N, C-alpha and C positions, 0 to 999 in steps of 0.2 A: 505494499499499499503505500502509495506516495503522497506527501503533504507538499501543499502549494504555496509557495509564497509570491503576494500578488503586490506589484508596485505600482503605485500611481502615475501620473503624467509626471509630476515634480520628481518623484524619486528616479522615474525610467531616464529623464533627462538627465539627473544627477550621475547616475551609473554611465551613462554614455557620455558624458565629460569625463568623468576618471577613466573610462577606458581611451579615450582619445588622448589625455593627459599621457597614460601610461606608454600608447603607443608613440608619443612625441619623445618620453623618454628613452624608449627601446631603439627608436630609429637613430638618435642622437647619439647613442652610446654602443649600439652593435653595428660592426662595420660592414658586415655583408648586406643588412637592410638599407643602408646608404647606399651600398655601391649599386644595388638591383632597384633602387629609384621604389622601394616598398613605402608606400605612403602610411604615415602615423596611423590613420583611422583603421586601417587594413590590418597593420602588426597589432594594434590595441586589441580591436575587433576579434581577430583571430585568439589571442591570449583570453580575452573573456569569454568566447565561444566554448574553448577548452575547459577553462574552470566552471561555466555552467554544466557542462557535460560530466564533470567530475561529481558536481555535487548530485547531478542526478543519478549518475551511474552507482556510485559509493553510498551516497548518505539518502537517497531516496527523496530528493527534494527538488521540485520544479518550481522554476522561476517563471512567473508570468509578468509580461510587461504590458503597460497601457501604450497603444498603437497609434495616440491622437496625432501625435508631431513627428511620427514617422515620415509620413510624405515630403514634409517641409524639410526636415533633416536630409533627406535623401537627395531630393532635389538641389539644396545646396551644396551637398558634398561632390555629385556627379558635375555641378556646373562649374564648381571650383578645382577640378581635377586638372584642366586645360588651362589654368591661370598661369603655371610655371613656365609654359612652353613660350617658344617665341621662334621667329623665321629662322634665327642663326641656329639653335639648337636643332630646328627641323630638319635643317642641309645638313648638318653632321651626320643625322641618322642614313641618309644619302639613299641606296637602291634598296636596302633592306627595309627601311621605312616603309619607302614608296611601294613596294610589294605588299607588306603587310596592310598598308591604307587599301590598295585595291581589294584585297581578300576580304577585308572588313566590309567594303562597300558592296561586294558581291553577296556576301551571307546575310547582310541586313536586308539587300534587295530580296533575294530569297525568303528569307524569314518573313516577312511583310505580305511575299507574293503567295506563300504558303496559307497563312492564318487565314 
């Protein structure tokens, strides 16, 4: 039998901020995260996901989050991902980046067509 811990909107946002700050600390101090340009929200979120998985599997505690702010934060995250790029950096990507961009355009087009 699992016990459920339910977090309200403010608590959920607070846990998200804590995960973000942890990710920022990790990205700043772990060289390979910085080398491979892993965003702070991704590294912090992955660590937090593993922590909640361990809570669930070992201690039988399910954590439930309020999703009211989820869409707003997701929009802000995905909008801000491209803020660090500039034309000079994109040119340095060269042929590999161009190939990846073309593949992404094809995949997105196929996904939208299939739906």
